[in-house]
N, C-alpha and C positions, 0 to 999 in steps of 0.2 A: 353477726349474721349479717350480711348486705343481699341488696338486692336492685334490680331497675323496676321501678315503681309499676310500670305496665302489668310487671308479671306478680308483684307484690300485692297490688292494692286492685281490686276491679275497674273498671272505663266506669265512669259515673253514667245516669241515664241520659239518653239523647236528648240533645236540644227541646228545651220547651219554652212556651210562651213567658212564662214566670221566670225563666233563668236568665237573668241579667249576663249580656256579654260583655268580659273584659278582658285586657292583658294578663299574661301569667304572671308579669309583676303585680300587678294590682290584684291580683289573687292572692299572691304573697301577705300582702297586706290587710285585705279584708279576711283571710282566714286568722291572721292575727289577733284581727280586731275582735272577731266573734268566739275564738277560745278566750277572752278576757287578757290577754297578754296586754301590758300597760309601759313596759319598760323593756329597750333592749338597749344594748353594748354592741356599737361596730364600726367598721371603717371602709369604706366606699372603694371601690375600683372598680377598671372595666368590665368584668364579667358579672359585676352584680349591678352594675349602674342603673340599669333600668328597673331594680327594685328600689333606689333610692327616690327616684323620680314620685311615685303616688306615697313615698312615706314623708316627704315633706309636707304633703297636705292633707295628714291625715292626725287628727287631732285628739284621737285616743291612744295611740302608740308614742311614746317619748324616747327618742333615739338620742341616746349621748354618744358623741364621737369622741372614741379613743385615741390614743397617739400611737397604740400596737395594736396589733389583732390578738397577742397572747393576753392584755389588760383588758379586752372583751372579753375572753375567755373567762379568765381569774373573779371577774368582775360580776359575770353572769351566773358562776359559781355561790360567790358570796350572796349576791341576793337571795338564789334561792335555799341557800345553808342558813341565812337569817330570818327567813321568813316563809320556807318548807314550799314557795312557788316553782313554777319551771323557769330557769333564768335563760335570757335567749342571747345568743351571739351571733352577727352577723357579719361577714369577711366575702373577699373577692376570691377568685382561682388563684392556683400556683402557690405563690408566697404568700399570699392574705390568709388562705387558706391551712398550709402547713404551720402558719404560725398559730393558728387555733389548737395542732395537735398536742402540746404540751398539758393544756388546759383540759382537753378533753381527755387525756388519758387520768389526768389529775382526777377527773368527774368521775371516771369509771372504776378507779380505785376506791374512792371515798363514797359512791352510790349518791351524786349528787344527780337531781334531775337537770336536765341540759338539753336546750334544743339548740343546735348548731344550722344555721341556714348559710351555704356558701354558693356562690358561682361558679360556673363551668363555663369554658369556650365553646362555641358553637359546635353541635352534637357531629355535625359533618367533620369537622376538626378534628376530633378527639382522636386520640391514636397517632397524630403525627407530628408529635412535637411542635406544637404551634405555642404562641408567646404565651407565657403565663398558663401554660396547662399542666396540670399535676393530678393525677389518680387519687384523690382524697378520699374516695369510699374505699379503694385498696387499702391505702396508707391506715385509715383508720377502723377497719374490719375490725382488728383485734381489741381495738378500747373501747366499741361502744356497742349498746344493745343491739343498736340496727344503725345501717347507712343505706338511705335511701338515693339513687341517682334519677333524677327526674327530665327528661327529654321532652315531654308533651305538654302544652300548657295545661290541658284538660284534666291533668293527673296532679297538678298541684294542690289543689284544697284537701283532696284524699291521703297526698304524701305529709303535707302539716297536722293535718287530724291526727294522723296515726303516729306519727314522730310523736306528737305532744301527749299522746295516749301512752305509748312505750314508757316514755321519760318519765312520767310521771305515777305508774304503776307496778305491782310487783315492787321488785329492787328498784330504786331509783336508779337512773343512769343518765348518760347522754346519749343523743340520738343525732345522727348527721343527716340532712337534706341537702344534696348539691343539685343545682338546678341548671343546666345549660340555658346559654345567652339567649338561643332561639326561642326554648321554651317562655321565658322572660317575657319575650317581645310578641309571642304568637298570641291572638285571640282565641279565645273558647268560652262556651256557657260557665257560668259559675253555681255550681250544686252545691247547696248546705242544708242539711248536713251529710257531707258525700258517705257513699255505702265504704265501710273500712273493714275488710276480712285479715286478721293475721292468724293466717293457719302455724296449730302448734302454740301462739301464746296464750297461755290461760295459767294467770298466775294463782296459785292455790292461797286462799286465805284462811279458811277454816280448818283446824286440824283435825285427825282422827280421833274418836274419842277413846278408843283403847290405849293411843301412845297417852293423851292428856292423862287418861287414870295410872297408867305407870310411873309416868315422871311425878305426878303425888302422891305416889306409895315410895317412890325412892326417896324424895324432902324429906317425908315425914319418917322415916327410919336413919337419914343419915343424922350422925354424932357429930361430925364437921363439915358443911354443907358450905359453899359459899355462890353468890349470884354474881356471876363474870358478865357484865354490861358491856355489850358492845354497840357502837354509833345506829347500830340500827334499830334500837328504841326511840332514839330521836327521830329519824327519816320515817319511821311508823307512829308518831306523835302518841307515842305509849308511857308517857314519864309517870302520866295518873295512874294506870294500869302496874306498872312497874314498883309503885310506893304502896299500893296494896297488897302487892305478894311480898313485899320485902316484911312489910308490920305483920303480914297473918304469919309467915314463917319464922320471923326473928333471926332469920339467916343475914350474916356480913355482905355487904355488897364493895365491889370492885369497877370501877368507873374506867375504862378504856382512855387512851388519848382522845379518839374518835367521840368520846361518850358522855365527857365532861359536860356537868350540868344535868344530865340525863336524872341524876339521884341528886338530891339536895347535899353539897357539901356539909352542909353544919347538920347533919341528920346522923344519930350518934350510931349505925348501923354501917355508916360508909367509911371502909377505910382507907378511900384514896384511889390513885390510879394505880395499876401493876405493870409489872412490864423491865425493859432495861434500865427506866430512869424512875421506877414506881415507887413507891413508899414501902418502908419495909415489913410492915404488917400486911398491904396487899399481895405484894410478891410471894410472902411466907404464906397467907392463908391460902393460895390459891396452891401452891406445890404441896401443903401437909393436907389437904383437905380430902376428904371419905366420897363426896360428891359436889361436881361442878356441873351449874347451871346456867350454861352460855345461852344468853339471849342478846339475839342479831349480833354475834362476835364471831370471830373466823378465826382462832386462833394464830395470829399472826405470829411469827417469830419474833418480832420485838416484845412482846406477851409472854412467851413461851421458854423464850431462850432457846438452848438444845432440845428439841422436840421429843424425843427419845427418855432425858432426864425430868421432861417435865411430869410434875401431879403424878408420880407413880401411883398412889396408891388410891387414886380418886376414879369412881364412875361418871358419866359426863351424859347428861341431859341436854339435844344441842336444838336449840328453837330457832330457825333462820327461814325467809321468806324462798331465800334463793337453794333449791337443794344440792346444788353443786359444790357449795358450803359445808355441807356436814359430812363428818369423815373425811373430809378431806386432808385434813392435818391429823386430825385426831378420832380414832373411832367412836362413834355415839355409841350408847348402851339404851338411850332411847332418843332416836330422830324424831324431830317432829319440824315436820312443813308447815306455815301458816303466815298469818298475817300477824304481828306481834300485839297488837292491839286488842285481837279476839283470840288468839292464844293464852295471854295474860289471866283473860277474866274466865278463861275456862278453867285455867290451871289453878287459880286461885279458888276457885268455887269447889273443884276438885279435892286440892288440899284440906280444905277448911273441913270437909267432909271425913276425909282420912285421918285427920287429925284429932277428930273426935273418938276416935277407937285407940287411939294412943300415939305418942309419938316421941323420939327419941331424946335424950337431956344434953342439949348444948350447951350446960353450963360450963364445962371445965374447956369447953371450946373456946368461950368467950373470954373466958379468965386469960387463956393463953394470949388469943388475940389483943387483949387490953393491956396485957404484961410489954409486947410488941409496941405499943401504940404508946406507952411514958416513954419506954427506953428508949425510941428510936423515932423520933418525934422528927419532923423537917426543919432544918435550918439550915444556917450557913456559916463560915467564920467570916472574922472582919477580915478584908485583905491587906498584904503584906504592903505594899506598894504607894498605900494614900490615897489611892482612886477609889471611887464609888465600887460598892457591892453590887451589881445588877441585880441580885436576889432581891436585893432592898428596895433598889429602884422598882421592881415589876410590884413588889407587895404592895407598897405607897401607891401605885396607880390603880391596883384594886380597890384598895383600903377607900383611897377619896373618891372614887368614881362611885363604885358600889355593884350589886348583882344584875340592876336591871340596862347597863350597857352592854354591849357588844364588842368582843375583843376579839381580832384577828391577827394571828402570828404568823410569821416566817417560817423557818426552818434552822433549826440547829440549836444551840445552847439556850437561845434567847425563847424558841418554841418552849423546851421542857421546862425553864423558869416559869414561865408564864402557864402551864401547864399545873406546876405544881404550888406556887405562891399566890396566885388568884383565887378566893372563893367563888365558889360557882353554883348558882342555887336554883336555874332555871335552865331548860334546854335551849337549843339556838343562841345563847350566850358566848359560845365559845368557838371561832371558826378558824381550821388549820388544816395545812397540807400533811395528811395523815400518812397515807398508804404511798403514794408518789413521792413525799418529801421534797417537795418544788419550791426552790428559793424562789423569791420574787414574787410569791403568793399575796404576800399581807396588805400591800398599800391598794391594786387593784379587788381584790375580795373584800376591805374596807369600805370601798367607795361602793361597789356594790349593794350593801349589806346597808351603806347609810341612805340610800336610794329606795330599797325596802322598808328601810325602819328609818322613816327621817325624825323620829321624836326621842329617838332613842341616840345616846353618847355612843358613839365609835371610834375605839382605837385600834390602829394598826401597831402591833407590837413588832419591830422588825429589827436586823441585825444589819451592821454596816456592811456586810457582802452582799445581803437580800435586797437591803434598798437599793443599790446601785443595778440592779436588774431591771426594777419597774417605774422607780420613782418617777418617770415622763408622765405618769396618769396624775400626777399632782395639778398638772395644767389643766387637765381635765376636771380636778375638783374644784380648782380655784373657776374655771369660765364657766360650769354647770353649777355653782353653788352648793358644793357637796363638801359641808365642813366637817373632813373627818381630824382625829388627831392622831399623830404619827408620832411615836417614842421611838428615838433610833437608840438600841444597846450598843454603846460603839466602844467595842473593845479594840478594836484596829486591825483586825484579825477574821479569818474563818474560822470562828470559835469553836466547833465542835470537831473540825478536822485537827485542829490544834490541840486540844484535849487527848485525842486519841494519838496525836504525835506524842505528846509528852509521855501519855502513860504507857502506849505499844511498841514506839519507835523510839525509846531512849532520848526523847528531847528533843530531835531533828525537826525544827519546823520550817519544813519542804515548802515553799513556795504557799503561806497563808498568810503573810505579813500583808495588811492592805494600805497602810501608812494614812489611816484615816482619823487618828486619834492623839492621844497626848503624847506628846515629845517628838511626833511625825512631821513629816512635811504637809499633812491634812489635805491631801488631794483626794477627792475634792473636798473644799470647806463647804460643812453639811449649811452649817447658816446662811452661808452668801448663797448656796444652792438655792435652799427654799426660799429665799429672799427674791431670789430672780424668776422663780413661779408664781409671785403674788402671797406666800404663806407668811404668817407670822412664826417667826424664826426663833428659837432659846438654846442656849447653849448652856448645859450644866455640869460644874466639876467639882462641887463641893457639895458634901452632907446636908448642909442648910439651906442650900439654895432647891433640893428637890420637890418640897410638899409647893412651896411658892409657884415654880414653873409649872407643877401638873394643876394647880387652883387657875392657874391664868390660863392652862388650855382649856379647861373647864369652861371657862367663864367665856371664852372666845367662841363663837357663832357666827362670825362673819365671812370667816373664813379659812382655811384648812391652818392647821397648826403642825408645828415640827420641833421636836425638841432633842438636842444632839447630848445626851446623857454619855458622857465620857466616863466609862466604866473600867475598872483593871482586866489586864488579857490573862490572869492567873488565874480567875476564877471558874470554878471546875463545877460541871452539873453530879451531885449527887445526890440519892443512891444510884450504885450502877451495876448492872450483872453485864459484866465482858461480854462480848460477843463470842458464839462458839460452846459456852458452856453452858451448865443449868441453871436451873433459878436460885439454886441453894447455894451458888457461890456470890451472892449477893455482895456487895461492898456499900456499906453505910457512909464511908468517908474513906478516904485512901489509907490503905492499910488497916483498916477497922471493919470485919466482917463480925456479922451477929453471929452467934453460936448457936446452934439447934441440934435435935437430933434427927437426923436422916432416916433412921428405920423405926421410927414411932410410927 
């Protein structure tokens, strides 16, 4: 939804002696101060320049100058995802604002709380194709929770406060505030707190008691239950409540790509990640279950495979704060709208009460799942070309760094391996672009995460393709003392596309070779590039060098570290469910699929 702020938020009270008069630009900065914002990422330009003047004098807000507005957006995402706070990005009008669009779309898909403030041309010039004019409100309407257009200085505090409220409540997401240059320059009384009225915006947090009881009864009666955990658990900060319910029910737990870390990997009930590249036990547990308890998950196609073939014998309890997600893909037998932290507490209590009257025996179910876990563990084959196995590299990064770190991944094979081979024990440790699949996410997201969590080790695990999209933010990291670690999993190709070309296009690798790795022109040379940015740069080509390079990176905290891990281009991500088929057709490895009874 979008609106002119003049109609969306009532005008503040008339000027009073107690209301200081300031410019709209000063009101932007003062509003951020009063909302508790301490860090913003941005890049100035003509239409937002008035805001940058008072920002220079503000001691409460640290502004980090990025090298590209997309980097500002992803950095704000990483900041939000690592900390649970609202991330803030600032850009100018026209191309500055449109460069934010990818990050805004990414945040919308993954429910990341984001406040984007953009400058707009003078209101008198809007609609005239003025220099650097773009209808950013119209452009972002489908990919924001709300978009505000502000044309008057007195409306700025209300718009900023409302945007912050919308971004951080209900299902989190991005909100855009577009402010004309004349609104920034004009003066008006600054009234705080502003009057905020958001008609129709009333997120439901408390679930209906009858639905809770119905869900509890289904769980108690289920012989093959599965807790299908999505990223909503992390956004709701409900991991503790999830653990309590899981242990009360004894049900197996699967954590989606967005939910890695929501439930500890070390827990006996965790079957791993479901979906296209999920573990065999996780994929088949969903497929053969008689009850799926979906918690903050949206039945994404990468989880379900062909939706009409997904979990044919399962009833569904679907819990989500966004009613639009419930029954969107799979009809819910028990729909529950509410905040997961509150719902899980109520559901745990209701289940325990129902279980006292008797519950189904899940012994055979667990025996079957443990058999799958024993027969189909995650693993990888040695490479055939003598180059590094990327899975081994990523596994060692996780093992040597530990679960208290933050790991941000780009998109592709290295993303899947990072989800598979690093053990996640806590929420907010795993950052990635799940819904949009945005290449270039890792480096700026890691930068934002490090700003939010300066005492944690932060890794960006990137591909050689992804890295070339946003590596300019290494300059931002160097100049702002943000010492992230970057592991480039360099297979000299667009790896996931290459894998699909190998499997489904007869090995015709059309335009996927990047010439960055072994035996190629090495353009660019990542070591030279990283050194030019002022980073510590390391190249690793032998297995015996892996651990020493990782340890050196962990010991280096005065600048960013970039490690060019030269890995095999032939390595593939397994298991895999080919696109367009049911999860029953999961392949454990190439030409190796587990056998199971589909009619059971």
